[in-house]
DOFIMAR-126977 format. One record per residue (C-alpha): residue number from 1; residue in three letters; chain; x, y, z. Coordinates in nm, 2 decimals, m for minus. Example, Ala and Ser with C-alpha at 12.3 -4.5 7.8 and 13.67 -1.06 7.14 Angstrom:
# DOFIMAR-126977
i/aa/ch/x/y/z
1/ALA/A/1.23/m0.45/0.78;
2/SER/A/1.37/m0.11/0.71;
END
This chain:
# DOFIMAR-126977
i/aa/ch/x/y/z
1/ASP/A/0.57/4.36/m2.93;
2/GLN/A/0.88/4.40/m3.17;
3/ARG/A/1.13/4.16/m3.26;
4/GLU/A/1.51/4.26/m3.23;
5/TRP/A/1.82/4.09/m3.23;
6/ASN/A/2.17/4.13/m3.26;
7/ILE/A/2.50/3.94/m3.36;
8/GLY/A/2.83/4.01/m3.22;
9/MET/A/3.19/3.86/m3.33;
10/GLU/A/3.50/3.97/m3.15;
11/MET/A/3.86/3.90/m3.28;
12/GLU/A/4.18/4.00/m3.02;
13/GLN/A/4.55/3.97/m3.11;
14/SER/A/4.79/4.06/m2.83;
15/ALA/A/5.16/4.17/m2.80;
16/ARG/A/5.25/3.77/m2.75;
17/GLY/A/5.03/3.64/m3.03;
18/ARG/A/4.67/3.53/m3.10;
19/GLY/A/4.44/3.64/m2.83;
20/ASP/A/4.06/3.56/m2.77;
21/ARG/A/3.79/3.51/m3.03;
22/ALA/A/3.44/3.53/m2.92;
23/THR/A/3.06/3.52/m3.09;
24/ASP/A/2.77/3.63/m2.93;
25/VAL/A/2.39/3.59/m3.06;
26/ASN/A/2.08/3.78/m2.88;
27/LEU/A/1.72/3.77/m3.01;
28/LEU/A/1.36/3.93/m2.85;
29/LEU/A/1.07/3.72/m3.01;
30/PRO/A/0.71/3.82/m2.92;
31/LEU/A/0.51/3.53/m2.97;
32/ASN/A/0.14/3.71/m2.99;
33/PRO/A/0.22/4.06/m3.09;
34/GLY/A/m0.05/4.30/m3.08;
35/SER/A/m0.27/4.08/m2.86;
36/GLU/A/m0.54/4.25/m2.66;
37/GLY/A/m0.54/3.95/m2.38;
38/LEU/A/m0.22/3.78/m2.25;
39/ARG/A/0.10/3.89/m2.41;
40/TYR/A/0.42/3.62/m2.45;
41/GLY/A/0.75/3.65/m2.53;
42/VAL/A/1.06/3.50/m2.55;
43/SER/A/1.42/3.62/m2.53;
44/VAL/A/1.72/3.37/m2.64;
45/ALA/A/2.09/3.45/m2.61;
46/GLY/A/2.38/3.22/m2.70;
47/SER/A/2.79/3.28/m2.69;
48/LEU/A/3.11/3.08/m2.79;
49/TYR/A/3.45/3.22/m2.63;
50/GLN/A/3.79/3.11/m2.71;
51/GLU/A/4.05/3.26/m2.44;
52/ILE/A/4.39/3.28/m2.47;
53/THR/A/4.58/3.37/m2.15;
54/PRO/A/4.89/3.57/m2.12;
55/ALA/A/5.07/3.24/m2.08;
56/ARG/A/4.95/3.14/m2.44;
57/GLU/A/4.71/2.87/m2.28;
58/ALA/A/4.38/2.80/m2.46;
59/SER/A/4.04/2.73/m2.31;
60/PHE/A/3.70/2.71/m2.47;
61/TYR/A/3.35/2.80/m2.32;
62/ARG/A/3.00/2.81/m2.42;
63/SER/A/2.66/2.92/m2.29;
64/ALA/A/2.30/2.93/m2.36;
65/ALA/A/2.00/3.13/m2.23;
66/VAL/A/1.62/3.16/m2.29;
67/VAL/A/1.38/3.39/m2.07;
68/GLY/A/1.01/3.35/m2.09;
69/ARG/A/0.79/3.66/m2.05;
70/ILE/A/0.39/3.63/m1.98;
71/ARG/A/0.20/3.98/m1.90;
72/SER/A/m0.15/4.03/m1.82;
73/ALA/A/m0.34/4.23/m2.07;
74/GLN/A/m0.33/4.62/m2.09;
75/GLY/A/m0.55/4.75/m1.85;
76/ALA/A/m0.61/4.44/m1.65;
77/ALA/A/m0.73/4.54/m1.29;
78/ALA/A/m0.45/4.34/m1.11;
79/PRO/A/m0.14/4.34/m1.37;
80/PHE/A/0.11/4.10/m1.34;
81/GLU/A/0.43/3.95/m1.52;
82/ILE/A/0.58/3.59/m1.48;
83/LEU/A/0.96/3.52/m1.64;
84/PRO/A/1.05/3.16/m1.63;
85/PHE/A/1.41/3.13/m1.75;
86/TYR/A/1.68/2.85/m1.79;
87/SER/A/2.05/2.91/m1.86;
88/LEU/A/2.37/2.68/m1.94;
89/ASP/A/2.71/2.71/m1.92;
90/GLN/A/2.98/2.46/m2.04;
91/THR/A/3.34/2.44/m2.06;
92/PRO/A/3.45/2.19/m2.25;
93/TYR/A/3.81/2.23/m2.22;
94/GLU/A/4.04/2.51/m1.98;
95/THR/A/4.40/2.49/m1.94;
96/PRO/A/4.53/2.56/m1.58;
97/HIS/A/4.66/2.92/m1.54;
98/PRO/A/4.97/2.87/m1.33;
99/TYR/A/4.99/3.08/m0.98;
100/TRP/A/5.37/3.19/m0.91;
101/GLN/A/5.43/3.21/m0.53;
102/THR/A/5.76/3.33/m0.39;
103/THR/A/5.86/3.34/m0.06;
104/ASP/A/5.88/3.73/0.04;
105/GLY/A/5.58/3.89/m0.16;
106/ARG/A/5.82/4.01/m0.43;
107/LEU/A/5.75/3.95/m0.84;
108/PRO/A/5.89/3.66/m1.04;
109/PRO/A/6.14/3.76/m1.25;
110/SER/A/6.02/3.92/m1.58;
111/SER/A/6.09/3.65/m1.78;
112/VAL/A/5.82/3.47/m1.64;
113/LEU/A/5.58/3.65/m1.87;
114/HIS/A/5.76/3.57/m2.19;
115/LEU/A/5.76/3.19/m2.10;
116/ALA/A/5.61/2.96/m2.42;
117/TYR/A/5.37/2.67/m2.23;
118/PRO/A/5.34/2.41/m2.48;
119/ALA/A/5.24/2.15/m2.25;
120/ALA/A/4.92/2.34/m2.15;
121/LEU/A/4.84/2.37/m2.54;
122/HIS/A/4.91/2.01/m2.65;
123/ALA/A/4.83/1.80/m2.35;
124/PRO/A/4.46/1.68/m2.38;
125/TRP/A/4.46/1.49/m2.02;
126/LEU/A/4.55/1.83/m1.86;
127/ARG/A/4.22/2.00/m1.95;
128/SER/A/3.94/2.07/m1.70;
129/SER/A/3.63/2.05/m1.79;
130/GLY/A/3.23/2.09/m1.64;
131/ASN/A/2.92/2.26/m1.67;
132/ALA/A/2.66/2.48/m1.46;
133/ARG/A/2.28/2.53/m1.50;
134/THR/A/2.08/2.77/m1.35;
135/TYR/A/1.68/2.78/m1.38;
136/GLY/A/1.38/2.92/m1.22;
137/ILE/A/1.09/3.18/m1.22;
138/ILE/A/1.04/3.51/m1.11;
139/ALA/A/0.68/3.66/m1.08;
140/HIS/A/0.51/3.97/m0.96;
141/GLN/A/0.17/4.17/m0.95;
142/GLN/A/0.00/4.47/m0.86;
143/LEU/A/m0.33/4.44/m0.64;
144/ALA/A/m0.58/4.66/m0.55;
145/ALA/A/m0.54/4.92/m0.30;
146/ASP/A/m0.18/4.94/m0.39;
147/TRP/A/m0.08/4.61/m0.27;
148/GLN/A/0.19/4.40/m0.45;
149/TRP/A/0.37/4.08/m0.43;
150/ARG/A/0.70/3.97/m0.56;
151/ALA/A/0.82/3.61/m0.57;
152/SER/A/1.13/3.41/m0.70;
153/LEU/A/1.23/3.02/m0.74;
154/ILE/A/1.58/2.95/m0.84;
155/ARG/A/1.80/2.63/m0.85;
156/SER/A/2.16/2.61/m0.97;
157/HIS/A/2.36/2.34/m1.05;
158/ALA/A/2.73/2.29/m1.11;
159/LYS/A/2.97/1.98/m1.17;
160/GLN/A/3.33/2.01/m1.25;
161/ARG/A/3.42/1.67/m1.44;
162/HIS/A/3.81/1.74/m1.42;
163/THR/A/3.99/2.06/m1.27;
164/TYR/A/4.34/2.12/m1.26;
165/ASP/A/4.54/2.40/m1.10;
166/GLN/A/4.94/2.47/m1.18;
167/VAL/A/5.13/2.62/m0.87;
168/ILE/A/5.52/2.70/m0.94;
169/THR/A/5.67/2.80/m0.59;
170/GLN/A/5.96/2.95/m0.51;
171/THR/A/6.22/2.74/m0.29;
172/ALA/A/6.51/2.95/m0.33;
173/PRO/A/6.62/3.27/m0.50;
174/SER/A/6.65/3.09/m0.83;
175/VAL/A/6.46/2.75/m0.75;
176/TRP/A/6.12/2.68/m0.83;
177/GLN/A/5.90/2.38/m0.79;
178/ARG/A/5.60/2.28/m1.00;
179/ASN/A/5.31/2.09/m0.87;
180/LEU/A/4.97/1.99/m1.04;
181/ILE/A/4.69/1.98/m0.82;
182/ALA/A/4.39/1.77/m0.95;
183/GLU/A/4.03/1.73/m0.87;
184/GLN/A/3.73/1.52/m1.02;
185/GLY/A/3.36/1.52/m0.93;
186/ASN/A/3.31/1.86/m0.76;
187/GLU/A/2.96/1.95/m0.72;
188/ARG/A/2.76/2.23/m0.60;
189/ASP/A/2.34/2.21/m0.58;
190/SER/A/2.17/2.54/m0.46;
191/ARG/A/1.78/2.61/m0.41;
192/SER/A/1.66/2.95/m0.28;
193/ALA/A/1.31/3.11/m0.25;
194/GLU/A/1.22/3.48/m0.17;
195/LEU/A/0.86/3.60/m0.10;
196/ARG/A/0.81/3.99/m0.08;
197/LEU/A/0.45/4.15/0.02;
198/GLY/A/0.44/4.54/0.02;
199/LYS/A/0.19/4.80/0.06;
200/ARG/A/0.20/5.16/m0.05;
201/TRP/A/m0.01/5.47/0.08;
202/LEU/A/m0.02/5.83/0.09;
203/THR/A/m0.06/6.09/0.37;
204/GLY/A/m0.06/6.44/0.27;
205/ASP/A/0.28/6.50/0.06;
206/SER/A/0.44/6.21/0.17;
207/THR/A/0.44/5.85/0.04;
208/HIS/A/0.49/5.53/0.25;
209/TRP/A/0.59/5.19/0.20;
210/LEU/A/0.59/4.85/0.41;
211/HIS/A/0.75/4.55/0.29;
212/LEU/A/0.73/4.19/0.47;
213/ILE/A/1.01/3.99/0.34;
214/TRP/A/1.10/3.60/0.35;
215/ARG/A/1.42/3.44/0.21;
216/GLY/A/1.55/3.09/0.20;
217/ARG/A/1.85/2.90/0.04;
218/GLN/A/1.94/2.54/0.05;
219/ALA/A/2.29/2.42/m0.09;
220/GLN/A/2.50/2.13/m0.09;
221/TYR/A/2.85/2.11/m0.17;
222/ARG/A/3.08/1.84/m0.30;
223/TYR/A/3.47/1.93/m0.28;
224/GLY/A/3.80/1.80/m0.20;
225/GLY/A/3.99/1.50/m0.23;
226/GLU/A/4.25/1.61/m0.47;
227/ALA/A/4.57/1.45/m0.60;
228/ASP/A/4.88/1.68/m0.58;
229/ILE/A/5.12/1.56/m0.84;
230/ASP/A/5.53/1.67/m0.83;
231/ALA/A/5.61/1.81/m1.20;
232/GLY/A/5.97/1.84/m1.06;
233/PRO/A/6.18/2.19/m1.05;
234/VAL/A/6.17/2.43/m1.32;
235/SER/A/6.38/2.75/m1.43;
236/ALA/A/6.20/3.08/m1.51;
237/ASP/A/6.48/3.17/m1.73;
238/SER/A/6.47/2.86/m1.96;
239/GLY/A/6.13/2.76/m1.96;
240/LEU/A/5.87/2.49/m1.85;
241/PRO/A/5.92/2.16/m1.94;
242/ALA/A/5.68/1.97/m2.13;
243/LEU/A/5.45/1.75/m1.88;
244/SER/A/5.40/1.42/m1.91;
245/GLN/A/5.13/1.19/m1.73;
246/SER/A/5.32/0.97/m1.50;
247/GLY/A/5.00/0.74/m1.44;
248/PRO/A/4.67/0.77/m1.28;
249/PHE/A/4.62/1.03/m0.99;
250/LEU/A/4.56/0.93/m0.63;
251/TYR/A/4.28/1.10/m0.52;
252/SER/A/4.16/1.14/m0.17;
253/GLU/A/3.86/1.15/0.02;
254/LYS/A/3.60/1.41/m0.06;
255/SER/A/3.43/1.63/0.17;
256/ARG/A/3.04/1.73/0.21;
257/ASP/A/2.86/2.05/0.28;
258/SER/A/2.50/2.14/0.37;
259/VAL/A/2.43/2.47/0.41;
260/GLN/A/2.08/2.62/0.51;
261/GLN/A/1.97/3.00/0.55;
262/SER/A/1.63/3.15/0.62;
263/SER/A/1.57/3.51/0.67;
264/GLN/A/1.27/3.71/0.79;
265/GLY/A/1.25/4.09/0.79;
266/LEU/A/1.05/4.42/0.79;
267/ALA/A/1.14/4.72/0.59;
268/TYR/A/0.98/5.07/0.58;
269/ALA/A/1.01/5.35/0.36;
270/TRP/A/0.88/5.73/0.36;
271/GLN/A/0.95/5.97/0.08;
272/HIS/A/0.88/6.34/0.16;
273/THR/A/0.98/6.62/m0.08;
274/GLN/A/1.29/6.68/0.08;
275/TRP/A/1.35/6.36/0.27;
276/THR/A/1.40/5.96/0.21;
277/VAL/A/1.39/5.71/0.49;
278/ASN/A/1.43/5.34/0.49;
279/LEU/A/1.44/5.12/0.77;
280/GLY/A/1.46/4.78/0.80;
281/LEU/A/1.54/4.47/1.05;
282/MET/A/1.65/4.13/0.91;
283/ARG/A/1.68/3.82/1.13;
284/THR/A/1.88/3.55/0.97;
285/ARG/A/1.95/3.15/1.09;
286/TYR/A/2.22/3.01/0.90;
287/GLU/A/2.35/2.64/0.97;
288/LYS/A/2.65/2.46/0.79;
289/GLN/A/2.71/2.08/0.84;
290/THR/A/3.07/1.94/0.72;
291/ARG/A/3.13/1.57/0.64;
292/SER/A/3.44/1.45/0.59;
293/ALA/A/3.61/1.13/0.56;
294/LEU/A/3.93/1.25/0.74;
295/GLN/A/3.75/1.45/1.03;
296/PRO/A/3.46/1.41/1.25;
297/GLU/A/3.15/1.58/1.15;
298/HIS/A/3.12/1.95/1.20;
299/ARG/A/2.80/2.18/1.26;
300/ILE/A/2.81/2.55/1.27;
301/GLU/A/2.47/2.73/1.38;
302/GLU/A/2.43/3.13/1.40;
303/GLN/A/2.15/3.34/1.42;
304/GLN/A/2.19/3.72/1.39;
305/ASN/A/1.96/4.04/1.39;
306/GLN/A/2.09/4.26/1.10;
307/PRO/A/1.91/4.61/1.14;
308/TYR/A/1.97/4.87/0.86;
309/TRP/A/1.90/5.24/0.81;
310/ASN/A/1.97/5.50/0.54;
311/ILE/A/1.86/5.85/0.52;
312/SER/A/1.89/6.11/0.26;
313/ARG/A/1.79/6.52/0.28;
314/LYS/A/1.77/6.76/m0.02;
315/LEU/A/1.97/7.08/0.03;
316/GLY/A/1.82/7.28/m0.22;
317/ASP/A/1.77/7.18/m0.58;
318/ALA/A/2.12/7.04/m0.69;
319/PHE/A/2.26/6.89/m0.34;
320/SER/A/2.17/6.59/m0.11;
321/VAL/A/2.34/6.44/0.17;
322/TYR/A/2.30/6.06/0.28;
323/ALA/A/2.41/5.83/0.57;
324/GLY/A/2.35/5.48/0.64;
325/GLN/A/2.42/5.16/0.83;
326/THR/A/2.41/4.79/0.77;
327/GLN/A/2.52/4.45/0.86;
328/GLY/A/2.50/4.09/0.75;
329/VAL/A/2.59/3.73/0.70;
330/GLU/A/2.78/3.66/0.39;
331/GLU/A/2.95/3.34/0.25;
332/SER/A/3.35/3.31/0.26;
333/GLY/A/3.39/3.13/m0.02;
334/VAL/A/3.66/2.86/m0.03;
335/ALA/A/4.03/2.84/0.04;
336/PRO/A/4.27/2.94/m0.25;
337/VAL/A/4.44/2.69/m0.45;
338/SER/A/4.79/2.79/m0.28;
339/ALA/A/4.65/2.69/0.07;
340/SER/A/4.74/2.35/0.26;
341/ASN/A/4.33/2.32/0.28;
342/ARG/A/4.27/2.43/m0.04;
343/PHE/A/3.92/2.44/m0.17;
344/GLU/A/3.79/2.39/0.18;
345/VAL/A/3.43/2.58/0.22;
346/LEU/A/3.47/2.86/0.47;
347/PRO/A/3.23/2.95/0.75;
348/PRO/A/3.04/3.24/0.71;
349/ILE/A/3.12/3.61/0.84;
350/ARG/A/2.96/3.90/0.96;
351/THR/A/3.02/4.22/0.82;
352/ARG/A/2.91/4.56/0.91;
353/GLN/A/2.95/4.87/0.74;
354/HIS/A/2.88/5.27/0.77;
355/ASP/A/2.85/5.52/0.52;
356/LEU/A/2.79/5.91/0.45;
357/GLY/A/2.82/6.16/0.15;
358/VAL/A/2.69/6.44/m0.03;
359/ARG/A/2.56/6.39/m0.38;
360/TRP/A/2.53/6.69/m0.66;
361/GLN/A/2.30/6.63/m0.95;
362/GLY/A/2.30/6.94/m1.19;
363/SER/A/2.35/7.02/m1.55;
364/LEU/A/2.70/7.16/m1.73;
365/HIS/A/2.62/7.30/m2.10;
366/GLY/A/2.24/7.17/m2.08;
367/GLN/A/2.33/6.81/m2.02;
368/PRO/A/2.29/6.62/m1.70;
369/PHE/A/2.62/6.60/m1.50;
370/ASN/A/2.64/6.45/m1.15;
371/ALA/A/2.90/6.40/m0.85;
372/VAL/A/2.88/6.18/m0.55;
373/LEU/A/3.17/6.22/m0.26;
374/GLY/A/3.13/5.94/0.01;
375/TYR/A/3.30/5.79/0.35;
376/PHE/A/3.31/5.43/0.43;
377/ASP/A/3.38/5.22/0.70;
378/VAL/A/3.33/4.81/0.66;
379/SER/A/3.48/4.58/0.92;
380/LYS/A/3.47/4.21/0.90;
381/PRO/A/3.63/3.90/1.00;
382/TYR/A/3.99/3.82/0.79;
383/TYR/A/4.10/3.49/0.65;
384/GLY/A/4.45/3.44/0.57;
385/TYR/A/4.73/3.20/0.60;
386/ASN/A/4.82/3.06/0.94;
387/ALA/A/5.16/2.89/1.05;
388/ALA/A/5.07/2.58/0.88;
389/GLN/A/5.00/2.73/0.56;
390/ALA/A/4.62/2.70/0.62;
391/PHE/A/4.33/2.95/0.51;
392/ALA/A/4.19/3.05/0.83;
393/LEU/A/4.07/3.31/1.05;
394/THR/A/4.32/3.55/1.15;
395/GLY/A/4.17/3.84/1.28;
396/THR/A/3.96/4.12/1.18;
397/VAL/A/4.01/4.36/0.87;
398/ARG/A/3.87/4.72/0.86;
399/HIS/A/3.83/4.92/0.56;
400/ARG/A/3.80/5.33/0.60;
401/GLY/A/3.83/5.57/0.32;
402/LEU/A/3.65/5.78/0.05;
403/GLU/A/3.49/5.72/m0.27;
404/GLY/A/3.38/5.94/m0.52;
405/SER/A/3.27/5.98/m0.90;
406/ILE/A/3.16/6.21/m1.15;
407/ALA/A/2.97/6.15/m1.46;
408/GLY/A/2.85/6.40/m1.76;
409/ASN/A/2.91/6.62/m2.06;
410/LEU/A/3.24/6.85/m2.00;
411/HIS/A/3.16/6.95/m2.37;
412/PRO/A/2.84/6.93/m2.61;
413/GLN/A/3.08/6.65/m2.78;
414/LEU/A/3.31/6.51/m2.47;
415/ASN/A/3.14/6.29/m2.22;
416/MET/A/3.34/6.16/m1.88;
417/VAL/A/3.32/5.92/m1.61;
418/MET/A/3.56/5.92/m1.35;
419/ALA/A/3.58/5.73/m1.00;
420/ALA/A/3.84/5.67/m0.75;
421/VAL/A/3.88/5.52/m0.42;
422/TRP/A/4.10/5.62/m0.13;
423/GLN/A/4.13/5.36/0.15;
424/ASP/A/4.30/5.26/0.47;
425/ALA/A/4.32/4.88/0.51;
426/THR/A/4.40/4.76/0.87;
427/LEU/A/4.44/4.39/0.96;
428/ASN/A/4.41/4.32/1.34;
429/ARG/A/4.57/3.98/1.39;
430/THR/A/4.37/3.87/1.68;
431/GLN/A/4.45/3.52/1.67;
432/SER/A/4.80/3.61/1.72;
433/ASN/A/5.05/3.83/1.88;
434/ALA/A/5.16/3.97/1.56;
435/ALA/A/5.16/4.36/1.49;
436/ASP/A/4.86/4.52/1.28;
437/ALA/A/4.92/4.48/0.92;
438/ARG/A/4.79/4.56/0.56;
439/PRO/A/4.59/4.29/0.41;
440/ALA/A/4.70/4.11/0.07;
441/GLY/A/4.55/4.27/m0.21;
442/SER/A/4.48/4.58/m0.05;
443/ILE/A/4.52/4.89/m0.25;
444/PRO/A/4.55/5.26/m0.08;
445/LEU/A/4.45/5.46/m0.41;
446/GLU/A/4.27/5.32/m0.71;
447/TRP/A/4.11/5.57/m0.98;
448/ARG/A/3.98/5.49/m1.34;
449/SER/A/3.86/5.77/m1.60;
450/TYR/A/3.68/5.74/m1.92;
451/LEU/A/3.67/6.00/m2.20;
452/ASP/A/3.42/5.94/m2.49;
453/TYR/A/3.46/6.17/m2.77;
454/HIS/A/3.21/6.25/m3.06;
455/PRO/A/3.34/6.51/m3.34;
456/GLN/A/3.08/6.74/m3.50;
457/GLN/A/3.24/6.67/m3.83;
458/LEU/A/3.22/6.24/m3.82;
459/ALA/A/2.86/6.20/m3.69;
460/ASP/A/2.88/5.83/m3.65;
461/THR/A/3.22/5.78/m3.53;
462/SER/A/3.34/5.81/m3.18;
463/PHE/A/3.71/5.79/m2.98;
464/ASP/A/3.78/5.71/m2.61;
465/LEU/A/4.04/5.69/m2.40;
466/ALA/A/4.05/5.48/m2.06;
467/LEU/A/4.33/5.54/m1.76;
468/GLN/A/4.33/5.32/m1.48;
469/TYR/A/4.56/5.39/m1.18;
470/SER/A/4.64/5.13/m0.92;
471/GLY/A/4.88/5.26/m0.61;
472/PRO/A/5.09/4.98/m0.46;
473/GLN/A/4.93/4.69/m0.39;
474/THR/A/5.01/4.47/m0.08;
475/THR/A/5.15/4.14/m0.16;
476/SER/A/5.25/4.00/0.17;
477/GLU/A/5.10/4.08/0.52;
478/THR/A/5.42/3.94/0.69;
479/THR/A/5.69/4.13/0.50;
480/GLY/A/5.44/4.44/0.41;
481/THR/A/5.58/4.39/0.03;
482/ARG/A/5.41/4.59/m0.19;
483/LEU/A/5.39/4.61/m0.60;
484/PRO/A/5.47/4.91/m0.80;
485/LYS/A/5.20/5.17/m0.89;
486/LYS/A/5.04/5.07/m1.20;
487/VAL/A/4.90/5.29/m1.50;
488/LEU/A/4.74/5.12/m1.77;
489/VAL/A/4.60/5.31/m2.05;
490/GLN/A/4.34/5.20/m2.35;
491/LEU/A/4.25/5.35/m2.66;
492/GLY/A/3.92/5.32/m2.84;
493/ALA/A/3.72/5.41/m3.14;
494/ARG/A/3.39/5.34/m3.28;
495/TYR/A/3.19/5.35/m3.62;
496/GLN/A/2.81/5.29/m3.68;
497/PHE/A/2.72/5.20/m4.03;
498/ARG/A/2.44/5.05/m4.22;
499/MET/A/2.52/4.69/m4.41;
500/LEU/A/2.24/4.49/m4.58;
501/ASP/A/1.97/4.69/m4.42;
502/MET/A/2.12/4.59/m4.10;
503/GLN/A/2.26/4.87/m3.83;
504/ALA/A/2.62/4.79/m3.78;
505/GLN/A/2.90/4.88/m3.52;
506/LEU/A/3.27/4.85/m3.56;
507/ARG/A/3.47/4.90/m3.24;
508/LEU/A/3.85/4.89/m3.19;
509/GLN/A/4.00/4.88/m2.88;
510/VAL/A/4.38/4.86/m2.77;
511/SER/A/4.43/4.81/m2.37;
512/ASN/A/4.75/4.81/m2.22;
513/LEU/A/4.91/5.06/m2.49;
514/PHE/A/5.25/5.09/m2.34;
515/ASN/A/5.26/4.70/m2.30;
516/ARG/A/5.32/4.74/m1.92;
517/ASP/A/5.41/4.39/m1.76;
518/ASN/A/5.16/4.35/m1.51;
519/TRP/A/5.08/4.10/m1.23;
520/ASN/A/4.76/4.05/m1.04;
521/VAL/A/4.76/3.94/m0.70;
522/ASP/A/4.57/3.63/m0.60;
523/SER/A/4.64/3.58/m0.26;
524/GLU/A/4.94/3.64/0.00;
525/ASN/A/5.24/3.57/m0.20;
526/SER/A/5.10/3.44/m0.49;
527/PHE/A/5.03/3.58/m0.83;
528/GLN/A/4.90/3.57/m1.20;
529/GLN/A/5.02/3.72/m1.52;
530/GLY/A/4.82/4.01/m1.65;
531/LYS/A/4.77/4.06/m2.03;
532/PRO/A/5.01/4.25/m2.26;
533/ARG/A/4.93/4.53/m2.48;
534/THR/A/4.59/4.37/m2.69;
535/TRP/A/4.43/4.47/m3.00;
536/ARG/A/4.07/4.38/m2.97;
537/LEU/A/3.84/4.41/m3.30;
538/VAL/A/3.45/4.38/m3.23;
539/LEU/A/3.16/4.37/m3.50;
540/THR/A/2.81/4.40/m3.39;
541/LEU/A/2.50/4.37/m3.62;
542/SER/A/2.13/4.43/m3.53;
543/GLN/A/1.79/4.49/m3.63;
END
């Protein structure tokens, strides 16, 4: 029943020059505040974002969203809420981020991190563009006798008018080849719906829930048909020459995919003073049809029963233990840009996960303090590069390990959040006679910590420190090459004040404080540049 709004403005500067710029606006507007009948409201959000990548490439994005809210009158016998929504994301222009591919998984030379890319900034024809929109409605209602229902109907559509990727491949120790991959008219259209009917009842000191669930999804994809342009050899030491458009691109025929997926399920939950139990069974049917001018029509059909369960047991006031198992069908996405079958939509994969652990919910200095330590075991089919450099099913991958987190106040003025994951990732290449290996991109140990300090003498000011550690990351399944371990440090400060009868907040952040050269692993032997030291200043106004 109260109007609220805020606006945020962000400015960034990096060790290599100008950085990102962003503006965000959010508005919450009741349409009939204080009404004793139906209540209406609307939320509106919009953003403008200009990105300058580590390679000094410029891209521009804008988005807008509106969410309506219709609520029943207070005290209604069957209260309900309806949420219609619409969002639009536009990319007026996006310059291609270069992918660097080496032959053995070793990093490109450090000089690559400091190259200038004048062509990407000043070649209007080398700019991707497109838009995406999502709209639908979500509703729920509480009925008599503790029955309730929830439903959603969502549609999304995305179209890329033009897309470009720049791939720079190592052909010899000091020789590189640059290629541009151009596409036009890629589209994705998806429709989904969900209906859930639930019932709650009590028996003694226990609470029970029973849910009937139905989900459906239909998707159409239009992709591929790319043109591959030879942009000539380059030198990582002398820089990249300016690009010139050498004539119209010759696009090949596109492929089309149609996906239909439906699931029906039954779920049961039981909650006692010491126990919580969740059981369920979902039956999923998946059908995919692929049409291509170059290959015969291909159809995939799968049906799977997906049971799941999880149990937790309290051990006193602070400790509890938990265990669970689940499995499912998930999309595999598309083949990466570095593959010979780039952008091809991949078949679905079946996943299985087991976990167990312990939770502690206590207090320190009179403030809540929580800790979790758990074991996980996840296995699923693995897609990688075969002998033809196509991205295809090569085996199965298993991730086993420990994950933990702690969060709370170490001191009345000092808050901490820390999370860590140790995992043993093993790739069993069942499609060949090759030995087991570490999958590309896997990291044996990662941890992140965040400290937020509020000094008593400066009530409106706080300071924060973030640390991120990444262990040696595997870059090549064939050679076993790994990146060096990486530690990144971020410092920040926040100041809150009043300005023109508005609440204001000024935030300063410095990421990659020591300006470490860092790379992100895209896929096997393929890298993209990480950000250098970056200063970010954000001003937020609200009322």
